[in-house]
N, C-alpha and C positions, 0 to 999 in steps of 0.2 A: 444492568451490568454492575458487577461488584466494583467498589472503590479501588482505584489503582494509584499507588503512591510510589514515588522515587524521591528519596531524601526528604520526605515529609511533604512533597508537593503533590496535590491531588489533580489528576488530569481531567479535563472536560471531555465530553463525548466526542466533540470535534477533534480534539487532540488525539484521542484514542483512534479515531477513524484515520487520521493522518498517519499514525504509526502503522496501522494495518495496511494502508495503501503502500507505504514505503516498503514494508516487509514483503508484500505481495509482488511488487515490482522487482525486488531483489531476487525473490524465489523464481519468478517467471524467467528472469534473465539466466539464472543458473540452469533451470530445467531446459531452456531453449538451447543453451550451449551443449548440454548433454544429449539433446535430442530425445528427451523423455517426456515431452508434453503430448497429450492426445492431439490428433489431427483437428485442424480448424478451430482451435481455441484461441481467442484473441486475448490481449492483455486485459482489456476491460472485463471480459467474461471471467478470467482468472481471478481478478481482484474481487469481483462480486461473489464468486463462489468461495473465496478464501475468507470473506468477511463474516463474522458472527451475525446472526439475525438481528440482535439488539443494536448493532451499529449500522446496518444497511440504510436506515433512513437518513443517516448523516453523510452517506457517500453520494457524490454527484459527479457528473462528467467534468464539471468545472474544477472541482477539488482534485480529482485524479489528474487532470491536465496541469494544474498548478504544482502539485507534488512532483509529477514526472518532469516538468520543466526545471524545477529547482534541483532535482537529483542530477539531471543531465548536465545542467550548467555547472554544478559543483564538481562533477567528474571531469569536465573539460577544463576547468580552472586548475585542477590538480595535475593535469598532464604537462 
């Protein structure tokens, strides 16, 4: 995967995977609200299908769970 920098910082493959998971969770939430997801697609399936092949080896159920838990907790703390 090409090098990805923000303000001169190079992201690791795991950091890129975390970004992809977070983005997929947000997209899944929006598509769910609009009712525009295909039938029987779970959040996990959506994340895996949204992730580029070169990052799929970095994705695990534990990492997805950790990111989801963090996002959920952050949103509840903001309420």
